[in-house]
C-alpha positions in Angstrom: -89.1 -63.3 113.5 -85.3 -65.7 114.9 -83.2 -66.1 112.0 -81.5 -69.4 111.9 -78.8 -71.3 109.6 -78.6 -74.9 109.7 -75.6 -76.4 109.6 -75.1 -80.2 109.4 -73.6 -83.1 107.4 -77.0 -85.3 107.0 -79.6 -83.8 104.6 -82.2 -85.4 106.6 -81.4 -84.1 110.0 -81.5 -80.3 108.3 -85.0 -81.3 106.8 -86.1 -82.4 110.0 -84.8 -79.1 111.8 -85.8 -77.3 108.9 -89.8 -78.0 109.2 -89.7 -77.9 112.8 -88.1 -74.5 112.7 -90.0 -73.2 110.1 -93.3 -74.2 112.0 -93.0 -72.2 115.0 -94.2 -68.2 114.8 -90.9 -66.7 115.4 -88.6 -68.8 113.8 -87.2 -69.1 110.3 -84.4 -71.1 108.6 -82.7 -68.8 106.3 -79.9 -71.3 105.1 -78.6 -74.6 105.1 -74.8 -75.9 104.8 -73.4 -79.5 105.2 -70.1 -78.4 106.7 -68.2 -75.6 108.2 -66.7 -74.1 105.5 -70.2 -73.8 103.1 -71.5 -72.4 106.7 -69.0 -69.9 106.9 -70.4 -68.6 103.6 -74.0 -69.4 104.2 -73.9 -67.1 107.5 -71.8 -64.3 106.0 -74.4 -64.2 103.2 -78.0 -64.7 105.1 -76.3 -62.9 108.6 -78.4 -65.1 110.6 -79.1 -64.7 114.7 -78.7 -68.5 115.6 -76.5 -71.0 114.2 -77.1 -74.3 115.0 -73.8 -76.1 114.5 -73.3 -79.8 114.1 -70.0 -80.6 115.7 -69.2 -84.2 113.9 -69.2 -83.2 110.1 -66.3 -85.4 108.8 -66.0 -83.8 105.6 -64.7 -80.0 104.8 -64.2 -78.2 107.9 -65.2 -79.4 111.7 -68.0 -77.8 113.6 -65.6 -76.6 116.6 -63.2 -74.6 113.6 -66.4 -73.3 112.1 -67.4 -72.1 115.4 -64.3 -70.1 116.2 -64.1 -68.7 112.7 -67.8 -67.6 113.1 -67.5 -65.9 116.5 -64.8 -64.0 115.3 -66.6 -62.6 111.4 -70.3 -62.3 113.5 -69.9 -61.8 117.0 -73.3 -61.2 117.8 -74.6 -64.3 115.9 -75.1 -66.9 119.2 -74.1 -70.9 117.8 -75.8 -73.1 119.4 -74.0 -76.5 118.9 -75.5 -79.5 118.5 -73.8 -83.0 119.3 -74.7 -86.7 119.8 -71.7 -86.7 122.3 -72.5 -86.3 125.9 -68.6 -85.5 126.6 -67.1 -82.9 128.3 -64.5 -82.8 126.4 -66.6 -81.8 123.4 -68.8 -79.5 125.8 -65.2 -77.7 127.2 -64.0 -77.6 123.6 -67.5 -75.9 122.0 -68.0 -73.2 124.8 -64.2 -72.3 124.9 -64.8 -71.5 121.0 -67.6 -69.4 121.1 -70.7 -71.8 121.6 -73.4 -69.6 123.2 -75.0 -73.4 123.8 -75.4 -77.2 123.8 -78.5 -79.5 122.8 -77.8 -82.9 122.6 -79.8 -84.2 119.1 -81.4 -86.8 120.9 -83.4 -83.9 122.7 -86.8 -83.1 123.0 -88.2 -80.8 120.5 -89.6 -78.5 123.1 -85.5 -78.3 124.3 -84.2 -77.3 121.2 -86.4 -74.5 120.3 -86.4 -73.3 124.2 -82.5 -73.2 123.5 -82.8 -71.2 120.2 -84.7 -68.6 122.2 -82.5 -68.8 125.0 -79.2 -67.8 123.0 -81.0 -65.3 120.2 -81.2 -63.2 123.6 -77.6 -63.2 124.5 -78.2 -66.3 127.2 -76.2 -69.1 127.4 -77.9 -72.6 127.1 -76.5 -76.2 128.5 -78.5 -79.3 128.3 -79.1 -80.7 132.0 -76.2 -83.0 131.9 -74.1 -81.0 130.6 -74.9 -78.1 133.0 -74.3 -80.9 136.0 -71.0 -81.5 134.3 -69.8 -78.5 133.9 -70.5 -77.7 137.6 -68.2 -80.6 138.7 -65.7 -79.3 136.3 -65.8 -75.6 138.1 -65.8 -77.2 141.7 -62.8 -79.5 140.8 -61.1 -76.3 139.8 -62.0 -74.3 143.1 -60.2 -77.1 144.8 -57.4 -78.0 142.7 -57.3 -73.6 141.7 -53.9 -73.6 143.5 -55.0 -70.4 145.6 -55.3 -72.7 149.0 -52.0 -74.8 147.8 -50.3 -71.5 147.8 -51.0 -70.7 151.7 -49.3 -74.1 151.9 -45.7 -72.9 151.1 -43.3 -71.6 153.4 -41.7 -68.1 152.5 -38.7 -69.7 151.6 -40.6 -71.9 149.1 -42.5 -68.8 147.8 -39.0 -67.2 147.3 -37.1 -69.9 145.6 -40.6 -70.7 143.3 -40.3 -67.3 142.2 -36.6 -67.5 141.0 -37.2 -70.6 140.0 -40.0 -69.3 137.3 -37.7 -66.5 136.7 -35.4 -68.8 135.1 -32.3 -69.2 137.6 -30.5 -72.3 138.3 -30.2 -74.5 141.7 -26.7 -72.7 141.8 -27.3 -69.3 141.4 -31.0 -69.2 143.9 -28.5 -70.6 146.1 -26.0 -67.3 145.5 -28.6 -65.6 145.4 -30.5 -66.4 148.7 -26.8 -67.3 150.6 -27.9 -71.2 151.5 -26.8 -74.3 149.8 -27.5 -75.5 146.7 -28.7 -78.9 148.2 -31.5 -76.9 150.5 -32.3 -74.8 147.1 -33.2 -78.4 145.9 -35.4 -79.7 149.2 -37.5 -76.8 148.7 -37.8 -76.9 145.6 -38.5 -80.5 145.4 -41.2 -79.7 148.4 -42.9 -76.9 146.7 -43.3 -79.0 143.5 -45.1 -81.7 145.1 -47.3 -79.1 147.3 -48.3 -77.4 143.9 -48.8 -81.0 142.8 -46.4 -79.8 139.4 -43.7 -81.6 138.0 -41.9 -79.5 135.5 -40.0 -76.0 135.0 -43.3 -74.6 132.6 -45.8 -75.5 134.7 -44.4 -73.3 137.7 -43.5 -71.2 135.2 -47.3 -70.6 134.2 -48.4 -71.0 138.1 -46.2 -67.9 139.1 -47.6 -65.7 136.1 -50.9 -66.5 137.1 -50.2 -66.1 140.6 -48.6 -62.4 139.7 -45.0 -63.2 141.1 -43.2 -62.7 138.4 -43.1 -59.0 139.2 -41.6 -59.5 142.1 -38.3 -58.7 143.1 -35.9 -60.8 145.2 
């Protein structure tokens, strides 16, 4: 039996879900909660296999915060987010906090059943429109993740990027590379334009990801 905990602030929604899940041969609702803090307590008490977590709960701890905390307390429990929002911001934040999947409250009953069974076996589950959004985001990141943009930089620009990220001022970079301050400023402006960045913190973060801060110049 798949033990399921329901966390939703609407009693009527919980009642409908409980009736649906308990009617399945392989599922049992082992507890209910109306907000995140109560959900955490019930989860620790019942050790469910799957938690159906509402994201939008106006009172007490919200679904995202509860999901994040529960994944630390019960890392083997799958959390399936229930939401009315077909919004990538909600979706990405839910996945980032540790949710195994996301199902719209408007989804057909059989989709919810399939989703519970899927996350219970360790798989992820996303409703079709969410999958499309994630793919679009992923492909967008591939296009703009900087790996190709880095190759647009000249060797001098790469040197200056590294030194800027390490905290050197323009005058110090000029002295180190034996070039004028104006040349440093020109290279710095060009490389920031190529990388589509505007601030030093962005450059530092980028340099860290590229492994540049370990290099000596």
